[in-house]
C-alpha positions as CSV (number, residue, x, y, z in Angstrom):
1,M,0.0,0.0,0.0
2,A,1.4,3.4,-1.0
3,K,1.6,6.0,1.7
4,S,0.7,9.6,0.8
5,N,4.1,10.7,2.0
6,D,5.9,8.1,-0.2
7,P,8.0,10.3,-2.5
8,S,8.0,7.7,-5.3
9,I,4.2,7.8,-5.6
10,K,2.9,11.2,-6.7
11,D,-0.9,10.4,-6.6
12,A,-1.6,7.8,-3.9
13,D,-5.3,7.7,-4.6
14,T,-4.9,6.8,-8.3
15,Y,-2.2,4.3,-7.4
16,E,-4.4,2.5,-4.9
17,A,-7.4,2.5,-7.3
18,L,-5.2,0.9,-10.0
19,R,-3.8,-1.7,-7.6
20,D,-7.4,-2.6,-6.6
21,Q,-8.2,-3.1,-10.3
22,G,-5.3,-5.6,-10.6
23,A,-2.5,-3.4,-12.1
24,S,1.0,-4.3,-11.1
25,K,2.9,-2.1,-8.7
26,E,5.1,-0.8,-11.5
27,K,2.2,0.0,-13.8
28,A,0.1,1.6,-11.1
29,A,3.1,3.8,-10.0
30,R,3.9,4.8,-13.6
31,I,0.3,5.8,-14.4
32,A,-0.3,7.6,-11.0
33,N,2.9,9.5,-11.4
34,A,2.1,10.5,-15.0
35,Q,-1.3,11.7,-14.0
36,A,0.2,13.9,-11.3
37,R,2.2,15.8,-13.9
38,D,0.6,18.6,-15.7
39,D,2.6,18.0,-18.9
40,M,1.5,14.4,-19.3
41,N,-1.8,13.0,-20.4
42,P,-1.8,9.2,-19.7
43,S,-5.4,8.8,-20.6
44,K,-4.7,9.7,-24.3
45,K,-3.8,7.1,-26.8
46,G,-0.1,6.2,-26.8
47,G,2.4,5.7,-29.6
48,K,2.1,4.4,-33.1
49,A,3.4,0.9,-32.5
50,P,1.5,-1.8,-34.2
51,P,-0.7,-4.1,-32.1
52,Y,1.1,-7.1,-30.5
53,E,-0.9,-9.5,-32.8
54,D,1.1,-8.0,-35.7
55,W,4.5,-8.7,-34.0
56,T,6.5,-11.8,-34.6
57,K,6.9,-14.3,-31.8
58,D,10.7,-13.4,-31.7
59,D,9.9,-9.7,-31.4
60,L,7.4,-10.4,-28.6
61,Y,10.0,-12.6,-26.8
62,E,12.6,-9.8,-27.1
63,R,10.2,-7.3,-25.6
64,A,9.3,-9.8,-22.8
65,Q,13.0,-10.2,-22.1
66,E,13.5,-6.4,-22.0
67,I,10.9,-6.0,-19.2
68,G,11.8,-9.2,-17.4
69,I,8.8,-11.4,-17.8
70,D,9.5,-14.8,-16.2
71,G,8.8,-18.0,-18.1
72,R,8.8,-16.3,-21.5
73,S,10.8,-19.1,-23.1
74,D,8.0,-21.6,-22.6
75,M,5.2,-19.2,-23.8
76,S,3.3,-19.3,-27.0
77,K,2.7,-16.1,-29.0
78,D,-0.7,-15.7,-27.5
79,Q,0.7,-16.2,-24.0
80,L,3.5,-13.7,-24.6
81,I,0.9,-11.1,-25.8
82,D,-1.2,-11.7,-22.7
83,A,1.9,-11.4,-20.4
84,L,3.0,-8.2,-22.1
85,R,-0.4,-6.6,-21.8
86,K,-0.7,-7.6,-18.1
87,H,2.7,-6.2,-17.2
């Protein structure tokens, strides 16, 4: 649970709401901190990357490796997509 005086969490209410919805600690902190900044709009659509379904399995594996998803070597393409989206 984030404390309102925790310097790494800028918007504790948003962080807690996201954690309650099942977001990872990292994802909840990233979104809560972005929403606390005036120059960021995390609710707007992100970059122009193609959807994961258009990526090759090798590309998905590399991305999973970059962010440290455990068990990626045994995952199918659909499992990699699911793990990346849940991260």
